[in-house]
C-alpha positions as CSV (number, residue, x, y, z in Angstrom):
1,X,-116.0,44.4,-74.1
2,X,-114.9,47.1,-76.5
3,X,-111.3,47.8,-77.2
4,X,-109.9,51.0,-78.7
5,X,-107.2,53.6,-78.4
6,X,-107.7,56.9,-76.6
7,X,-106.0,59.9,-78.3
8,X,-102.8,60.8,-76.6
9,X,-102.6,64.0,-74.6
10,X,-99.9,65.3,-77.0
11,X,-102.2,64.7,-79.9
12,X,-105.1,66.5,-78.2
13,X,-102.9,69.5,-77.3
14,X,-101.6,69.7,-80.9
15,X,-105.2,69.7,-82.2
16,X,-106.3,72.3,-79.7
17,X,-103.3,74.5,-80.7
18,X,-104.1,74.2,-84.4
19,X,-107.7,75.1,-83.8
20,X,-106.8,78.1,-81.6
21,X,-104.3,79.3,-84.3
22,X,-106.9,79.0,-87.0
23,X,-109.3,81.2,-85.0
24,X,-106.7,83.9,-84.7
25,X,-107.1,85.1,-88.3
26,X,-109.5,87.3,-90.1
27,X,-111.2,86.3,-93.4
28,X,-111.4,89.1,-96.1
29,X,-115.2,89.5,-95.4
30,X,-114.6,90.0,-91.7
31,X,-111.9,92.5,-92.4
32,X,-114.1,94.4,-94.9
33,X,-116.9,94.5,-92.3
34,X,-114.6,95.8,-89.6
35,X,-114.9,99.4,-90.8
36,X,-111.2,99.9,-91.5
37,X,-110.6,103.5,-92.6
38,X,-109.6,104.1,-96.2
39,X,-106.2,105.7,-96.9
40,X,-106.6,109.0,-98.7
41,X,-103.3,108.6,-100.5
42,X,-102.3,104.9,-100.2
43,X,-99.4,105.1,-102.7
44,X,-97.7,107.9,-100.7
45,X,-98.0,105.9,-97.5
46,X,-96.6,102.8,-99.2
47,X,-93.8,104.7,-100.9
48,X,-92.8,106.4,-97.6
49,X,-92.6,103.2,-95.7
50,X,-90.8,101.4,-98.5
51,X,-88.2,104.2,-98.8
52,X,-87.6,104.3,-95.0
53,X,-87.2,100.6,-94.4
54,X,-86.2,99.1,-97.8
55,X,-88.0,95.8,-97.1
56,X,-87.1,92.4,-98.3
57,X,-89.3,89.2,-98.3
58,X,-90.8,88.4,-94.8
59,X,-90.3,92.0,-93.6
60,X,-93.2,93.6,-91.7
61,X,-93.4,97.4,-91.4
62,X,-95.9,99.0,-88.9
63,X,-96.5,102.7,-89.4
64,X,-98.5,105.1,-87.2
65,X,-100.3,107.9,-89.0
66,X,-101.5,111.2,-87.4
67,X,-105.0,112.6,-88.2
68,X,-103.6,114.3,-91.3
69,X,-102.2,110.9,-92.5
70,X,-98.6,112.0,-91.9
71,X,-96.2,109.3,-90.7
72,X,-95.6,109.8,-87.0
73,X,-93.5,106.7,-86.4
74,X,-92.6,103.4,-88.0
75,X,-90.7,100.2,-87.3
76,X,-89.8,97.1,-89.2
77,X,-88.7,93.6,-88.3
78,X,-88.3,90.2,-90.1
79,X,-90.8,87.5,-89.5
80,X,-89.4,84.3,-88.1
81,X,-90.0,81.2,-90.3
82,X,-92.8,79.6,-88.1
83,X,-96.4,78.9,-88.6
84,X,-98.6,81.9,-89.1
85,X,-100.3,82.8,-85.8
86,X,-102.2,86.0,-85.1
87,X,-101.3,85.9,-81.4
88,X,-97.6,85.8,-82.2
89,X,-97.9,88.5,-84.8
90,X,-99.9,90.6,-82.3
91,X,-97.2,90.4,-79.7
92,X,-94.5,91.3,-82.3
93,X,-96.4,94.3,-83.5
94,X,-97.3,95.5,-80.0
95,X,-93.6,95.3,-79.0
96,X,-92.6,97.5,-81.9
97,X,-95.3,100.0,-81.3
98,X,-94.3,100.3,-77.6
99,X,-90.7,101.0,-78.8
100,X,-91.5,103.8,-81.2
101,X,-94.6,105.7,-79.9
102,X,-96.5,106.2,-76.6
103,X,-99.9,104.5,-76.2
104,X,-103.2,106.4,-76.6
105,X,-105.2,104.3,-74.1
106,X,-106.3,107.4,-72.1
107,X,-108.2,108.8,-75.1
108,X,-111.9,108.0,-75.5
109,X,-111.5,107.8,-79.3
110,X,-108.3,106.9,-81.1
111,X,-106.8,109.8,-83.1
112,X,-103.8,107.9,-84.6
113,X,-104.0,105.0,-87.0
114,X,-101.6,102.1,-87.4
115,X,-101.1,100.5,-90.8
116,X,-99.1,97.4,-91.7
117,X,-97.1,96.7,-94.8
118,X,-96.0,93.1,-95.2
119,X,-93.4,92.2,-97.9
120,X,-93.9,88.6,-99.1
121,X,-93.5,86.2,-102.0
122,X,-96.5,85.1,-104.0
123,X,-99.3,87.2,-105.6
124,X,-101.7,89.7,-104.1
125,X,-104.4,87.2,-103.2
126,X,-105.4,86.8,-99.6
127,X,-103.7,84.0,-97.7
128,X,-104.1,82.6,-94.2
129,X,-100.8,84.3,-93.3
130,X,-102.5,87.6,-94.3
131,X,-105.5,86.8,-92.1
132,X,-103.2,86.2,-89.1
133,X,-101.5,89.6,-89.7
134,X,-104.9,91.2,-89.9
135,X,-105.9,89.7,-86.6
136,X,-102.6,90.7,-85.0
137,X,-102.8,94.3,-86.3
138,X,-106.4,94.7,-85.0
139,X,-105.6,93.3,-81.6
140,X,-102.3,95.3,-81.2
141,X,-104.1,98.5,-82.1
142,X,-106.7,97.9,-79.4
143,X,-104.1,97.2,-76.8
144,X,-102.1,100.4,-77.8
145,X,-105.1,102.7,-78.1
146,X,-104.8,103.2,-81.9
147,X,-107.3,102.9,-84.7
148,X,-106.7,99.9,-86.9
149,X,-105.8,100.9,-90.4
150,X,-105.0,99.3,-93.7
151,X,-103.2,96.0,-94.2
152,X,-101.0,96.2,-97.3
153,X,-99.0,93.5,-99.0
154,X,-95.9,94.2,-101.1
155,X,-94.9,91.5,-103.6
156,X,-92.8,91.3,-106.8
157,X,-96.0,92.4,-108.7
158,X,-96.4,95.6,-106.6
159,X,-98.5,96.6,-103.6
160,X,-102.1,95.9,-102.7
161,X,-104.4,97.2,-100.0
162,X,-106.3,94.1,-99.0
163,X,-110.0,94.5,-98.7
164,X,-110.1,97.6,-100.8
165,X,-109.0,96.5,-104.2
166,X,-106.5,99.4,-104.6
167,X,-103.0,98.8,-105.5
168,X,-100.2,99.6,-107.9
169,X,-97.0,98.2,-109.6
170,X,-94.6,100.6,-107.9
171,X,-93.1,100.3,-105.4
172,X,-92.7,96.5,-105.5
173,X,-90.5,94.1,-103.5
174,X,-87.8,94.5,-106.1
175,X,-88.0,98.2,-106.9
176,X,-85.5,100.8,-105.9
177,X,-86.8,103.1,-103.1
178,X,-88.0,106.5,-104.3
179,X,-86.0,109.5,-103.1
180,X,-87.6,111.8,-100.6
181,X,-89.1,115.1,-101.7
182,X,-86.4,117.2,-100.1
183,X,-82.9,116.7,-98.9
184,X,-83.9,118.1,-95.5
185,X,-86.0,115.0,-94.9
186,X,-83.6,112.0,-95.0
187,X,-85.0,108.6,-94.2
188,X,-84.4,107.6,-90.6
189,X,-82.5,104.3,-89.9
190,X,-84.9,101.4,-90.0
191,X,-85.8,99.9,-86.7
192,X,-85.2,96.2,-87.0
193,X,-84.9,92.9,-85.1
194,X,-83.9,93.5,-81.5
195,X,-86.3,92.6,-78.8
196,X,-89.2,91.7,-81.1
197,X,-87.2,89.0,-82.8
198,X,-86.6,87.5,-79.4
199,X,-90.4,87.8,-78.6
200,X,-91.2,85.9,-81.8
201,X,-88.6,83.3,-81.1
202,X,-89.9,82.6,-77.6
203,X,-93.5,82.6,-78.9
204,X,-92.6,80.1,-81.7
205,X,-90.9,77.8,-79.1
206,X,-94.1,77.5,-77.0
């Protein structure tokens, strides 16, 4: 007769959840192979989002660009202190996109592109949290009829377009937002928190 201990159902569920979460992220090589379109003027995009939303650590900014790479809409929110999960990030990004711009699901080919700027501590090297944001951005774009665009990190050292090797020292997480080109184009009030914070709170509690 053999004696042993069967793993508890709670332990099995925890292991399954961890494995599922680990699968909802993109490695740098996967992201590079996904054919993400290059930004023609990445610094202008980064500066525009930084000026409009003035992000602090753990702030995510999703921006929608038109075919001429002009900013058509943007929204920001603060990430909840929970484990990095692409599914949770996807839901948060999708909720913000639905708030600020109609979907393009009826189009055969996406004409607008969504980019994500995430402000975080640390250096510009890829982390699993970045991989989860990449997965979430790609999935949210698919569900909203948009083309998946660049994923950009903003740290104290500056900004970096992951997967492209392009970046700069300004703006950074600590820099003062640059003024707009004309006084006729003031920055809109940042869209923050609200319903998406509740979405992330509920998702984290599951």
